[in-house]
N, C-alpha and C positions, 0 to 999 in steps of 0.2 A: 613156646616159640622163641622166647628170649634166650633160653639155653642154646638152642640151635644157632641163633644169630651170633651169640657170644663165641661159640665154638668156631663158626665160620670166620668170624673176625680174627680170632687167634690164628687160624690156619692161613688167612690172608697175610697177617703181619709176619708170620714165619717165613714168608717168601723173600723178605728183605731184612730179616732180623740180624743175623750174624754173618753167615756166608751167603750173601744175596743170590737168589735164583733170578729175581727180577730187580730192576732198579727202583729204589724207594722214591716216592713222590718228593718233590723239592722241599716241601715243608716238613718232611720227615727224614731228611738226610742224616742228621746227627742224632745218635742214640740218646743223648741226655737232654735234647731240646724239649721244652715244655709241651708242644703239640704231640710229640711222640709219647711222652709220659702220660698225658691225658688220654690218649688213645688206648694205651695199655691198661690204664685204670678203668676205662669204660668197658674194655673186654673182661676184666676181672669182675666188675660189678654185674655185668650181664650174665655171668656164670654163677657167682656166689649168692647174690640177693634172691634169685628165684629158688635156689637150693635152700636157703634159710626159710623162705616162704613154705616150701614143701615140708620142711621139718615142723614148723610152727602151726600151720593151718589145721592139721587134724586135732590139735590140742586146744584150739581156741574155745570150743564149747565146754571144756572141762575146767576152765579158769574161773576163779571167783570174781567175775566181772559182770556188770549189767549187760543186757543184750545190746544196748546202745554203745557201750564202751568196747564190746567185742567187735561190733561193726566198724567203729572208728579205727581200732587196731588193724583190722583186716584191710580196710581201704588204705590206710597209711602204708602198710607193708606192700600192698600191690602197687600203689602209685609211686612209692619210692623205688621199688624194684624196676619198674618200667622207666621212670623219669630220670634216675641217676645215670644209667649208661647213655641214654639219649642226650642228656644235657652235657655230659662229659665229652661225648662225640662232637656236639655242637661247639663246645669251647675249644676243642682241638682244631676245628676247621675255621672258626671265626674269631680272630683275636679280640675283637671288641666285646665279645660275650664273656671273656675271662674277667675283665674288670667289673662286669655286672654280676659276677658270681652266680650264674644261672643254675649251676649244679647244687648250690647251697640248699634251696628249699626241698629238693628231692632227698638229699642226704638227711636233712632234719626230719622230714616226714617218716622216712624209714626208721630212723633212730627212735623217734617218739613211739612209733608202732611197736618196736621191740621193748621200749620202756614200759608201755602199757601192758604188754604180755607178761613182762617180768613182775610188775605190780600185782597182776591177777594171780600169778603163780605163787607169790609170796604171801598173799593175804590168807588169814585164818578166819574161821567163823567168829562172829562177835561174841565176846565174853569168854573166850578160851585163851589160855596162855600156852598150852602145849599142844602138840599135834595129837590127832585122834589115835587111840590105840584100840584094837579089837580085843574085846574081853569075852572069854569063853565061859558059859554058865554050866558046863558039864562037870560032874563030880569025878 
């Protein structure tokens, strides 16, 4: 769903981006203004974070993580992917939310989820210093 919403948001923004087809809302008139940059960032997050989830999700069970940590990583990735675009959108629309940094927790959640996945991918079995190598016993 988030991918579709992100794409629809990008299409809507393209209507007033460079050669406007429609008039941009007053708060988005200037290309470099913060609300417009936050809206573009929300659009990017709505596309990329779900794609990162699609890439990582099938690998979670293969990681050297406890079931609990795998669940934590999964939830952090999902909550961050949904929360970051929504909170960036909110910050673009409500100036007082910018100073509250409401997008921060979602960005941190998603990042920590990725860090947990990375830790699980890098861990080796206890007591081994080298990666496992298949040994053939055939003569």
